[in-house]
C-alpha positions in Angstrom: -28.0 60.6 -62.2 -30.1 59.9 -65.6 -29.8 62.5 -68.5 -33.5 63.3 -67.9 -32.7 64.1 -64.0 -29.6 65.9 -64.8 -31.7 68.0 -67.0 -34.3 68.7 -64.7 -32.1 69.5 -61.8 -29.7 71.6 -64.3 -32.8 73.5 -65.6 -34.3 74.4 -61.7 -31.0 75.0 -60.5 -30.1 77.1 -63.3 -33.6 79.0 -63.0 -32.7 79.5 -59.4 -29.2 81.0 -60.3 -30.6 83.3 -63.2 -33.5 84.6 -61.8 -32.4 85.2 -58.3 -28.8 86.9 -59.6 -30.7 89.0 -62.1 -33.4 89.5 -60.0 -31.1 91.1 -57.4 -29.4 92.9 -59.9 -32.7 94.0 -60.9 -34.2 95.5 -57.7 -30.7 96.9 -56.8 -30.8 98.9 -60.1 -34.1 100.0 -59.7 -33.0 101.4 -56.3 -29.9 102.7 -57.9 -32.3 104.5 -61.0 -33.7 106.3 -58.6 -30.8 108.0 -57.0 -28.8 108.5 -60.0 -29.2 110.2 -63.4 -29.6 108.5 -66.9 -26.0 110.3 -67.7 -24.2 108.1 -65.2 -25.6 105.1 -66.4 -24.8 106.6 -70.0 -21.3 106.6 -68.9 -21.1 103.1 -67.9 -22.6 101.9 -71.4 -19.9 103.8 -73.0 -17.1 101.5 -71.4 -19.3 98.3 -72.0 -18.7 97.3 -75.6 -14.6 97.5 -74.7 -14.7 95.2 -71.7 -17.1 92.8 -73.6 -15.0 92.2 -76.4 -11.8 91.8 -74.1 -13.7 89.0 -72.3 -14.2 87.1 -75.8 -11.0 87.2 -76.3 -10.1 86.1 -72.8 -12.6 83.2 -73.1 -11.8 82.2 -76.8 -14.1 79.6 -77.2 -12.3 77.1 -74.6 -15.0 77.0 -72.2 -17.4 75.5 -75.0 -14.5 73.2 -76.3 -14.0 72.0 -72.6 -17.6 71.3 -72.0 -18.4 69.6 -75.4 -15.1 67.2 -74.8 -16.2 64.2 -72.9 -13.5 63.4 -71.0 -10.9 66.6 -69.9 -7.5 65.9 -68.3 -5.9 68.0 -65.7 -3.7 69.3 -68.7 -6.5 70.5 -70.5 -7.7 72.8 -67.6 -4.6 74.0 -66.8 -3.5 74.7 -70.2 -6.7 76.6 -71.1 -6.3 78.7 -67.2 -2.8 79.9 -67.8 -3.8 81.0 -71.9 -6.7 82.7 -70.2 -4.8 84.6 -67.6 -2.3 85.9 -70.4 -4.6 87.3 -72.4 -6.8 88.7 -69.6 -3.4 90.4 -68.3 -2.7 91.7 -71.8 -6.1 93.1 -72.4 -5.9 94.7 -68.8 -2.7 96.5 -70.0 -4.4 97.6 -73.2 -7.3 99.1 -71.9 -5.1 101.0 -69.4 -3.0 102.3 -72.3 -6.3 103.1 -74.2 -8.3 104.8 -71.6 -7.3 108.4 -72.6 -8.3 107.8 -76.4 -11.7 106.1 -75.4 -12.6 109.2 -73.3 -11.6 111.7 -76.3 -13.5 109.6 -78.5 -16.8 110.1 -76.6 -16.0 113.2 -75.3 -16.4 112.5 -71.9 -12.8 112.8 -70.0 -14.3 111.0 -66.8 -14.1 107.9 -69.1 -10.4 107.6 -68.8 -10.5 106.7 -65.1 -13.6 104.6 -65.3 -12.4 102.6 -68.0 -8.8 101.7 -65.9 -10.8 101.0 -63.0 -13.1 98.6 -64.7 -9.9 96.8 -66.8 -9.6 94.9 -63.4 -12.5 92.9 -64.2 -10.4 91.2 -66.8 -7.8 90.0 -64.7 -10.6 88.6 -62.4 -12.4 86.9 -65.1 -9.6 85.4 -66.4 -9.0 83.7 -63.4 -12.4 82.5 -62.9 -13.3 80.9 -66.4 -12.2 77.6 -65.6 -13.9 77.4 -62.2 -17.1 78.3 -64.1 -16.8 75.9 -66.8 -16.1 72.8 -64.6 -19.4 73.7 -62.3 -21.2 74.2 -65.8 -19.6 70.9 -67.3 -20.9 69.0 -64.1 -24.2 70.5 -64.6 -23.9 71.9 -61.0 -25.9 75.0 -60.7 -26.7 74.8 -56.9 -22.9 75.8 -56.1 -23.2 78.7 -58.8 -26.5 79.8 -57.6 -25.0 80.4 -54.0 -22.1 82.2 -55.2 -24.2 84.3 -57.6 -26.5 85.6 -54.7 -24.0 86.3 -52.3 -21.9 88.3 -55.0 -24.9 90.3 -56.4 -26.4 91.1 -53.0 -22.8 92.2 -51.6 -21.9 94.2 -54.4 -25.3 95.8 -54.7 -25.6 96.9 -51.1 -22.2 98.5 -51.5 -23.4 100.4 -54.8 -26.2 101.9 -53.2 -24.5 103.1 -49.9 -21.9 105.0 -52.4 -24.8 106.3 -54.8 -26.7 107.5 -51.4 -23.4 109.2 -50.3 -23.2 111.0 -53.8 -20.3 109.1 -55.5 -22.3 109.0 -58.5 -21.0 106.7 -61.5 -18.5 105.6 -59.3 -21.2 103.4 -57.4 -21.7 101.8 -60.6 -18.0 100.9 -61.4 -17.6 99.7 -57.4 -20.6 97.3 -58.0 -19.0 95.5 -61.1 -15.7 95.1 -59.5 -16.9 93.8 -56.1 -19.3 91.2 -57.7 -16.8 89.8 -60.1 -14.2 89.6 -56.9 -16.6 88.0 -54.7 -17.7 85.5 -57.4 -14.3 84.6 -57.9 -13.2 84.1 -54.5 -16.0 82.0 -53.8 -15.6 80.0 -56.9 -11.8 79.5 -55.9 -12.9 78.7 -52.4 -15.7 76.1 -52.6 -14.6 74.4 -56.0 -11.8 71.8 -55.2 -10.0 72.0 -58.7 -6.5 73.9 -58.7 -4.4 74.2 -61.6 -0.8 72.7 -62.2 2.2 74.0 -63.8 1.4 72.1 -67.0 1.1 73.4 -70.7 0.1 71.2 -73.4 0.5 72.1 -76.9 -1.4 69.2 -78.1 -4.3 70.2 -75.4 -4.3 73.7 -76.9 -4.5 72.7 -80.6 -7.4 70.5 -80.1 -9.5 72.7 -77.9 -8.7 75.8 -79.9 -9.4 74.1 -83.2 -12.7 74.0 -82.2 -13.0 77.1 -80.0 -11.1 79.4 -82.5 -14.3 79.7 -84.7 -16.4 80.2 -81.6 -13.9 82.9 -80.5 -14.8 84.5 -83.6 -18.1 84.0 -83.5 -18.4 85.4 -80.0 -16.5 88.3 -81.2 -19.0 89.1 -84.1 -21.9 88.3 -81.7 -20.5 90.5 -78.9 -19.7 93.7 -81.2 -23.1 93.5 -82.5 -24.9 93.4 -79.4 -22.9 96.2 -77.7 -22.2 98.4 -81.1 -25.3 100.1 -80.3 -24.0 101.6 -77.1 -21.3 103.0 -79.1 -23.2 104.2 -81.6 -25.8 106.2 -79.3 -22.7 107.3 -76.9 -21.4 108.6 -80.1 -23.9 110.2 -82.0 -26.5 111.2 -79.5 -25.6 111.9 -75.7 -25.2 110.0 -72.7 -28.5 110.6 -71.1 -30.1 108.9 -74.7 -27.5 106.1 -74.1 -28.8 106.1 -70.3 -32.1 105.4 -71.2 -31.5 102.8 -73.7 -29.3 101.0 -71.2 -32.1 101.0 -68.4 -34.6 99.9 -71.1 -32.5 97.0 -72.5 -31.7 95.8 -68.6 -35.5 95.7 -68.2 -35.9 93.7 -71.4 -32.4 91.7 -70.5 -34.1 90.4 -67.3 -36.5 87.7 -68.9 -34.7 87.0 -72.3 -31.1 87.1 -70.7 -32.2 84.4 -67.9 -33.9 82.3 -70.2 -31.0 82.7 -72.7 -28.8 81.8 -70.0 -30.6 79.1 -68.6 -31.2 77.2 -71.8 -27.7 77.7 -73.0 -26.2 76.6 -69.9 -28.1 73.3 -69.8 -28.8 72.3 -72.9 -25.3 72.4 -74.6 -24.0 69.9 -71.6 -27.2 67.9 -71.7 -27.6 67.7 -75.3 -23.9 67.0 -75.8 -24.0 63.7 -73.9 -27.2 62.6 -76.0 -25.2 63.5 -79.4 -24.9 59.7 -80.0 -28.7 59.2 -79.5 -29.8 61.1 -82.9 -33.6 60.3 -82.0 -33.6 61.1 -78.2 -31.7 64.3 -79.1 -34.4 65.3 -81.6 -36.9 64.5 -78.8 -35.0 66.7 -76.0 -34.2 69.6 -78.5 -38.2 69.7 -79.1 -39.3 69.6 -75.6 -36.4 72.4 -74.8 -37.8 74.8 -77.8 -41.7 74.5 -76.9 -40.9 74.9 -73.0 -38.4 77.7 -73.5 -40.5 79.7 -75.8 -43.8 79.3 -73.8 -42.1 81.2 -70.9 -40.3 83.6 -73.2 -43.4 84.6 -74.9 -45.5 85.2 -72.4 -42.9 87.3 -70.1 -41.3 89.5 -72.9 -44.9 90.2 -74.9 -46.5 91.2 -71.1 -43.3 93.3 -70.3 -43.9 95.3 -73.6 -47.8 95.7 -72.5 -47.0 97.0 -68.9 -43.7 98.9 -69.9 -45.1 102.4 -68.9 -46.8 102.1 -65.4 -43.6 99.9 -64.7 -41.2 102.2 -65.2 -43.1 105.1 -64.1 -43.6 102.8 -61.0 -40.1 101.6 -60.4 -37.9 104.0 -61.6 -39.7 107.2 -61.9 -40.9 110.0 -64.0 -37.3 111.2 -65.1 -37.1 107.7 -67.3 -40.3 107.7 -69.1 -38.3 108.2 -72.1 -37.4 104.8 -71.9 -40.8 103.4 -72.2 -40.8 103.3 -76.1 -37.2 101.9 -76.2 -38.4 99.0 -73.9 -41.1 98.2 -75.9 -39.0 98.1 -79.2 -36.5 96.0 -77.4 -38.7 93.4 -76.3 -39.9 92.6 -79.9 -36.4 92.5 -81.0 -35.2 90.0 -78.3 -38.5 87.8 -78.5 -36.7 85.1 -80.3 -33.2 85.5 -78.7 -33.7 82.3 -76.3 -34.9 80.4 -79.4 -31.6 81.7 -81.4 -29.6 80.6 -78.9 -30.9 77.1 -78.4 -30.7 76.9 -82.3 -27.0 77.8 -82.6 -26.2 75.5 -79.4 -27.2 72.4 -81.8 -24.6 73.6 -84.1 -22.0 73.6 -81.3 -23.6 70.0 -80.0 -23.0 68.6 -83.6 -19.4 70.1 -83.9 -20.3 72.5 -86.6 -18.4 75.5 -84.9 -17.6 76.3 -88.7 -20.9 76.5 -89.6 -21.7 78.6 -86.3 -19.1 81.0 -87.3 -20.6 81.6 -91.3 -24.0 82.2 -89.8 -22.5 84.7 -87.2 -20.8 86.6 -90.1 -24.0 86.6 -92.3 -26.5 87.8 -89.5 -24.4 90.2 -87.9 -23.2 92.0 -91.4 -26.8 92.7 -91.6 -26.7 95.2 -88.7 -24.3 97.7 -90.7 -27.1 98.8 -92.6 -29.3 99.2 -89.3 -26.9 101.2 -87.8 -26.3 103.9 -90.7 -29.9 104.5 -91.0 -30.0 104.8 -87.1 -27.4 107.4 -87.0 -29.1 109.2 -90.0 -32.9 109.0 -88.7 -32.7 108.3 -85.0 -32.4 105.7 -82.4 -36.1 104.4 -82.7 -35.7 103.8 -86.4 -32.4 102.0 -85.8 -34.4 99.7 -82.9 -37.3 99.0 -85.6 -34.3 97.9 -87.7 -32.9 95.6 -85.0 -36.5 93.7 -84.9 -36.3 92.7 -88.5 -32.8 91.5 -87.9 -34.0 89.4 -85.1 -36.3 87.7 -87.5 -33.9 87.2 -90.1 -31.4 85.7 -87.7 -33.9 83.4 -86.9 -34.4 82.2 -90.0 -30.6 81.4 -90.9 -30.3 80.0 -87.5 -33.2 77.6 -87.4 -32.8 76.5 -91.3 -29.1 75.1 -90.6 -29.6 73.6 -86.9 -32.7 72.0 -88.2 -31.1 70.2 -91.4 -28.7 68.5 -88.9 -31.3 66.8 -86.8 -34.3 66.9 -89.2 -36.2 69.1 -87.4 -37.3 72.3 -89.8 -38.0 75.5 -89.4 -41.7 74.9 -90.0 -41.9 72.3 -87.5 -40.5 74.7 -85.1 -43.1 77.7 -86.0 -45.8 75.0 -85.9 -44.6 73.9 -82.1 -44.4 77.3 -80.9 -47.3 79.1 -82.7 -49.8 78.3 -79.8 -47.6 79.7 -77.1 -47.2 82.9 -79.2 -50.9 82.8 -79.9 -51.5 82.6 -76.0 -48.8 85.1 -74.9 -50.3 87.5 -77.9 -53.5 87.6 -76.7 -52.8 88.2 -73.1 -50.7 90.8 -74.1 -53.5 92.9 -76.3 -55.8 92.6 -73.3 -53.5 93.8 -70.7 -52.5 96.9 -73.0 -56.0 97.5 -73.1 -56.7 97.4 -69.8 -53.9 100.1 -69.7 -55.8 102.3 -72.0 -59.1 102.0 -70.4 -58.4 102.2 -66.8 -57.7 105.6 -65.1 -55.7 104.9 -62.1 -51.9 105.5 -60.6 -49.1 104.0 -62.5 -48.6 101.3 -59.2 -52.5 100.4 -59.2 -52.6 99.9 -62.6 -49.5 97.8 -62.8 -50.7 95.6 -60.3 -54.1 95.3 -62.2 -52.3 94.2 -65.4 -50.2 91.8 -63.9 -53.0 90.1 -62.2 -55.1 90.1 -65.2 -52.4 88.9 -67.7 -51.4 86.0 -65.0 -54.7 84.9 -64.6 -55.3 84.8 -68.0 -52.5 83.0 -68.9 -53.1 80.4 -66.1 -56.8 79.9 -66.9 -56.1 79.4 -70.5 -53.2 77.0 -70.1 -55.5 74.8 -67.4 -58.5 74.7 -69.4 -56.9 73.8 -72.8 -54.4 71.6 -70.9 -51.6 72.8 -73.0 -49.0 70.6 -73.4 -46.2 72.6 -72.9 -47.6 74.1 -69.4 -48.3 70.7 -68.1 -44.7 69.6 -69.0 -43.3 72.4 -67.1 -45.7 71.7 -64.3 -44.8 68.3 -64.0 -41.0 69.3 -63.5 -41.9 71.7 -60.9 -44.4 69.2 -59.0 -41.9 66.6 -59.0 -38.7 68.4 -57.9 -41.3 69.8 -54.9 -42.6 66.5 -54.1 -38.6 65.0 -54.2 -37.7 67.9 -51.9 -40.6 67.1 -49.3 
């Protein structure tokens, strides 16, 4: 299969995987939000940062190192597998010990048992990372899609049943544990790789030399994206954190999907093109332009329909989440673009530069957090928007230097997509101000008008990025028929 075919196939299956998985989780989350209260979502949010940091240590950047390496041996995979398992076990035990202190920190005694239950996720994930890495290296997202859909659906059904029976926050705990367990079991069942009793110091040294910098970068990024859970949970209330958590999950549906798709596909594909600088730049530009067309339309559209969407889907009790969602949409709008730019640093083997940029960017969050503690959550989120713009500048500047694709060129390439999406969002938002209707009816009108506007403008102007995406979908559809 050619690079182009791998890219198209990977993009489509990765898209199906991400949107089907997060789509199922999104729907299940809506049902759970109608049954549970913001406080119960806030309790899970308090635990998020501790699990996320532990998972960064377990991975330690080895996945990216294995994907980047052109030929991986059984010794490479087995060495990393046993390392992951040992670190996963150590962090599992660490969270068991620290659980009472975490509960005391947030003044929520129930957190002790929640942390200890969710700590089991670390053992499960440590057993799964290599299986997942091998599928990603092969750009085989078809199998992962099947596994993700089964795991998300099965865990979601159990969580809804438990919530309906009045088990509260434990329905959310069970959802995470069952989802990760099913994912791991099916990966081991359907992917044929098995570890052997081999541990290679040379493999470890080679992979860790690249991955160690990514580990530190990942830790910094993980702390940065999850520190807000800790700050809101500590200095405000579980209810406020619940509103923030729900808003962030709505925002993450488009941004996390697109970032996951492009990161998973672009890294192995661009890594294979690394020896051909001219084609590398062409492929890189095409990924950025098509990605940002989808991102701008979805994220700005989401901000425009935030109020009727939240009221319709999860109810009036979640109304305070509306302004949180709108602010988060603007702070996360450039996240997929940042992810692609950072991926290029890894493709070029510059994990050292990757690390330096992460340290610089994330240190900027410190004054934002301090200001938020003093002046409130909304001011803190406004600061997050500023940090996002500055982060994009730093990422694009250095990745652009490596392949002669400057930030100015990038901005020119994505400007048409931004103007289209901004015009659509403004029109949709104004419709919400002038139309008097129920939240459901208004949401339907806004979504229909926004989709029609984008479609007509793209067709009339023959927008190149739109035509490229349309061609990919058409080619794949014809091939399937």
